C-alpha positions in Angstrom: 0.9 -23.2 35.9 1.4 -20.1 33.7 2.2 -19.8 30.1 5.6 -18.9 28.6 7.4 -15.6 28.0 10.0 -15.1 25.2 12.3 -12.2 24.3 15.0 -11.8 21.8 18.1 -10.5 23.7 20.5 -10.0 20.8 20.8 -10.5 17.0 24.2 -11.6 15.7 25.5 -8.7 13.5 27.4 -11.2 11.3 24.7 -13.9 10.7 21.3 -12.5 11.8 20.9 -15.4 14.3 18.9 -14.8 17.4 19.9 -15.1 21.1 16.7 -15.3 23.2 15.4 -16.0 26.6 12.5 -18.5 27.1 10.7 -18.4 30.5 8.6 -21.4 31.3 6.9 -22.5 34.6 9.8 -24.9 35.1 12.9 -22.9 34.2 14.4 -20.1 32.2 16.4 -21.0 29.2 18.7 -19.2 26.8 17.9 -19.9 23.1 18.8 -21.4 20.7 18.8 -24.8 22.4 18.4 -28.5 21.6 15.9 -30.7 23.5 16.6 -34.4 23.9 13.6 -36.6 23.0 12.0 -38.7 25.9 9.5 -40.5 23.7 8.1 -42.8 26.3 8.8 -40.6 29.3 12.4 -41.7 29.2 15.4 -40.5 27.3 16.5 -44.0 26.3 19.2 -45.6 28.5 19.6 -42.5 30.8 18.4 -41.8 34.3 17.0 -38.4 35.2 20.2 -37.1 36.8 22.1 -38.0 33.7 19.5 -36.2 31.5 20.0 -33.1 33.6 23.7 -33.2 32.9 23.3 -33.5 29.1 20.3 -31.3 28.5 19.5 -27.6 29.1 16.7 -28.8 31.4 14.0 -29.0 28.8 13.0 -32.3 27.2 10.3 -33.8 24.9 7.6 -36.3 25.5 5.6 -38.1 22.9 1.8 -37.8 23.0 1.0 -40.7 20.6 3.2 -43.2 22.5 2.2 -42.2 26.0 -1.5 -42.2 25.0 -1.2 -45.8 23.9 1.1 -46.9 26.7 0.5 -46.5 29.7 -2.4 -44.2 28.7 -2.8 -40.5 29.5 -5.1 -41.2 32.5 -2.3 -43.1 34.3 0.2 -40.4 33.5 -2.3 -37.8 34.9 -2.6 -39.8 38.1 1.2 -39.2 38.6 0.6 -35.4 38.1 1.7 -35.6 34.5 4.9 -36.8 32.8 7.0 -34.9 35.4 5.7 -36.9 38.3 5.6 -40.1 36.2 9.3 -40.0 35.3 10.5 -38.0 38.3 11.7 -35.0 36.1 11.6 -31.5 37.6 12.7 -29.6 34.5 10.6 -28.1 31.7 8.8 -30.3 29.2 7.3 -30.1 25.7 5.0 -32.6 24.0 4.3 -33.1 20.3 0.7 -33.7 19.2 0.9 -37.1 17.7 0.5 -35.7 14.2 4.0 -36.9 13.0 3.4 -40.5 14.3 0.1 -40.6 12.4 2.0 -39.4 9.3 4.6 -42.1 9.7 1.8 -44.8 9.9 0.7 -43.8 6.3 -0.3 -47.4 5.5 -2.6 -47.7 8.5 -4.5 -44.4 8.5 -7.4 -42.5 7.0 -7.6 -38.7 7.4 -11.0 -37.1 7.7 -12.1 -33.5 8.6 -13.1 -34.8 12.1 -9.6 -36.4 12.7 -7.6 -39.4 11.8 -8.8 -43.0 11.9 -5.9 -45.4 12.1 -4.7 -48.7 13.5 -2.4 -49.4 16.4 1.2 -49.8 15.0 1.7 -53.0 17.1 -1.6 -54.8 17.7 -3.7 -53.4 14.8 -6.6 -52.2 17.0 -8.7 -49.3 15.6 -7.9 -45.9 17.0 -9.1 -42.3 16.4 -7.4 -39.0 17.1 -9.0 -35.6 16.7 -7.4 -32.1 17.3 -9.5 -32.0 20.5 -8.3 -35.4 21.7 -4.7 -34.4 21.1 -5.1 -31.3 23.3 -6.9 -33.3 26.0 -4.2 -35.9 26.1 -1.5 -33.2 26.3 -3.3 -31.5 29.1 -3.2 -34.8 31.0 0.5 -35.2 30.2 1.1 -31.7 31.7 3.9 -30.3 29.5 4.8 -26.6 29.6 4.6 -26.3 25.8 2.2 -28.3 23.7 1.6 -28.7 20.0 -1.5 -28.3 17.7 -2.6 -31.5 16.0 -1.4 -31.4 12.4 -1.0 -33.5 9.3 2.7 -33.8 8.3 2.5 -34.5 4.6 5.4 -36.1 2.7 7.6 -33.3 1.1 6.9 -34.2 -2.6 3.1 -34.5 -2.6 1.1 -32.7 -5.3 0.2 -29.0 -4.9 -3.5 -29.9 -4.5 -2.8 -32.5 -1.8 -0.5 -30.0 0.0 -3.0 -27.1 -0.2 -5.9 -29.3 1.2 -3.6 -30.6 3.9 -2.4 -27.1 4.9 -6.0 -25.8 5.0 -7.1 -28.7 7.2 -4.1 -28.2 9.6 -5.1 -24.6 10.0 -8.7 -25.6 10.8 -7.4 -28.2 13.2 -5.1 -25.6 14.9 -8.2 -23.3 15.5 -10.2 -26.3 16.9 -7.3 -27.2 19.2 -6.9 -23.7 20.5 -10.7 -23.5 21.2 -10.5 -26.8 23.0 -7.6 -25.8 25.3 -8.7 -25.5 28.9 -5.2 -25.2 30.6 -2.7 -22.4 30.4 -0.1 -24.5 28.7 1.6 -22.7 25.8 0.1 -24.1 22.6 2.2 -23.7 19.4 0.8 -23.6 15.9 2.6 -25.8 13.3 3.5 -24.3 9.9 3.2 -26.8 7.1 3.3 -26.6 3.3 6.1 -28.9 2.3 8.6 -27.2 0.0 6.1 -24.8 -1.5 6.9 -21.3 -0.4 3.5 -19.9 -1.3 1.8 -22.5 0.9 4.3 -22.1 3.7 3.7 -18.3 3.8 -0.1 -18.9 3.7 0.2 -21.4 6.5 2.3 -19.1 8.7 0.1 -16.1 8.2 -3.2 -17.9 8.8 -1.7 -19.4 12.1 -0.5 -15.9 13.1 -4.1 -14.7 12.8 -5.2 -17.4 15.3 -2.3 -16.0 17.5 -0.2 -18.6 19.2 2.5 -18.0 21.8 5.0 -19.8 19.5 5.3 -21.3 16.1 6.7 -24.7 15.1 8.0 -25.5 11.6 6.9 -29.0 10.8 7.2 -31.2 7.7 11.0 -30.8 7.3 13.7 -33.5 7.8 11.2 -36.0 6.3 13.0 -36.9 3.1 13.9 -33.6 1.4 17.5 -32.5 0.9 19.3 -30.3 3.4 19.4 -27.5 0.9 15.6 -27.7 0.5 15.2 -27.6 4.3 17.5 -24.6 4.7 15.7 -22.8 1.9 12.3 -23.1 3.7 13.6 -22.0 7.1 15.4 -19.0 5.5 12.2 -18.1 3.7 10.0 -18.3 6.9 12.5 -16.2 9.0 11.2 -12.8 8.0 7.6 -14.0 7.9 7.2 -15.5 11.4 6.7 -13.0 14.3 10.1 -11.7 15.6 9.0 -11.8 19.2 7.7 -15.4 19.4 9.9 -18.5 19.6 10.3 -20.7 16.5 10.7 -24.4 16.9 12.0 -26.6 14.1 10.6 -30.1 14.7 12.7 -33.2 14.4 16.0 -31.7 13.3 19.2 -32.5 15.3 22.2 -33.1 13.0 25.0 -30.7 14.1 25.3 -29.1 10.7 21.5 -28.6 10.5 21.4 -27.0 14.0 23.9 -24.2 13.1 22.5 -23.7 9.6 18.9 -23.3 10.9 20.0 -21.1 13.8 21.4 -18.8 11.1 17.9 -18.9 9.6 16.2 -17.7 12.8 15.3 -20.9 14.6 15.3 -21.0 18.4 14.3 -24.5 19.4 15.2 -28.0 18.1 14.5 -31.6 19.0 15.5 -34.9 17.3 15.8 -38.6 18.1 19.0 -38.8 15.9 21.6 -38.3 18.6 20.1 -41.0 20.9 19.1 -43.4 18.1 22.5 -43.2 16.4 24.2 -43.7 19.7 22.5 -47.1 20.1 24.1 -48.1 16.8 27.6 -47.1 17.7 27.7 -43.7 15.9 29.2 -40.9 18.1 29.0 -37.1 17.8 32.2 -35.4 18.9 33.9 -32.0 18.8 35.8 -33.2 15.7 32.9 -34.9 13.9 31.0 -38.2 13.5 32.8 -41.4 14.6 31.7 -45.0 14.1 33.1 -46.6 17.2 32.7 -50.1 15.9 35.4 -49.6 13.3 38.5 -51.9 13.4 40.9 -49.0 13.8 39.7 -48.4 17.4 40.4 -52.0 18.5 43.5 -51.1 20.5 43.1 -47.3 20.6 43.7 -46.4 24.3 42.7 -42.7 24.0 39.4 -41.3 25.2 36.8 -40.6 22.5 36.5 -36.8 22.9 39.0 -35.3 25.4 37.8 -31.8 24.5 34.4 -32.6 26.1 35.3 -33.0 29.7 32.6 -35.6 30.5 32.4 -39.1 32.1 33.5 -40.8 28.8 37.0 -39.6 29.4 37.3 -42.5 31.9 37.1 -45.0 29.0 39.2 -45.7 26.0 37.9 -45.9 22.4 39.1 -49.5 22.5 36.8 -50.2 25.5 33.8 -48.5 23.8 34.3 -50.5 20.7 34.5 -53.7 22.8 31.2 -52.8 24.4 29.5 -52.6 21.0 31.1 -55.7 19.7 30.0 -57.6 22.8 26.5 -56.1 22.5 26.7 -54.7 26.0 24.1 -52.1 27.0 26.7 -49.9 28.7 28.0 -49.0 25.2 24.6 -47.6 24.1 24.3 -45.7 27.4 27.7 -44.1 27.2 27.3 -43.0 23.5 23.9 -41.6 24.3 25.4 -39.6 27.0 28.2 -38.5 24.7 26.0 -37.4 21.8 23.6 -35.3 23.9 26.6 -33.9 25.8 28.2 -32.8 22.5 24.9 -31.2 21.3 24.6 -29.3 24.5 28.2 -28.1 24.1 27.6 -27.2 20.4 24.5 -25.1 21.3 26.4 -23.3 24.1 29.2 -22.5 21.6 26.6 -21.2 19.1 25.0 -19.0 21.7 28.4 -17.6 22.7 29.2 -16.9 19.0 25.9 -15.1 18.6 26.7 -12.9 21.6 30.1 -12.1 20.1 28.6 -11.4 16.6 30.8 -14.1 15.0 28.5 -17.0 14.2 29.6 -17.2 10.5 33.2 -17.4 11.7 32.2 -20.3 14.0 30.5 -22.0 11.1 33.7 -21.8 9.1 35.7 -23.2 12.0 33.1 -26.1 12.2 33.5 -26.8 8.5 37.3 -26.9 8.8 37.6 -28.8 12.1 34.8 -31.4 11.8 33.5 -33.9 9.2 29.8 -32.8 9.7 29.6 -30.9 6.4 31.4 -33.5 4.3 
């Protein structure tokens, strides 16, 4: 296995957005792109062949969940997540830092690592930066993450500063612990404080990672606050390294953050919302459970020429009303299919130096910005 290579191919003259090429051991990808989340070594409801159809060929696995079940040793016996789930594409894993953040009631953060309790059975667990790297080495992704603390956005300055300092120390420890040639990214933290964000970015750049993640956004702050931070970091982060905005996947957030220089995205939103009947389409968000679709014989999104065109909105609504699993599966397919289409359109608009025009079209023709 080798590391990754990244180059910026074009900068949109209208918006400043980047078109890039990311080379991994398991595929070459044009950026910016969106990665579906395969938390438990599965993109919920989809088989591998379907994931290939609705992704660029790069998906995410979750370190925390796979460490707890079935355990990294078992995944390693399969040759990593790829062998375990029968996926031959590229793969990225997170570090478990975000899950530990979301368990705030069950954890205690120390310099050594985090002591916390299992979110289901309450058993005592401990995760250090070194553990996070070791588990990710067993999981075998192309791109892996430093172990970080993801603080809530409105913490005090002192809390944020201590947290950022610790995350930098943990990043250094993680890099020192790395034995594989997986590409390890540093994670920029600092909440909504620009001074701390800049400090975090520059200290991580001294450690020198092959790519940089922007963490701690889409965790409760407003969209404007999120865009403000990515815009601020754009000129600070190295131009020739990929930037990955973690946990962001609403269509409007994808295009706005691409304009702010982001290359890579992931989020559970398209798959989670699909399971509750919320569809992403070329004309906006649609709640398929609504009464108005009861006898609507048209397909959901004819512009996206995918397998959903075989079904009417009436049938899709019926599946949700009857609590049939097929409804969840079809909307998951639709939502990821739409995001793949959107990112392809965004890349094309960057090539043609018209991304701001595309943004205006999106504002006029969809309800994403309303």
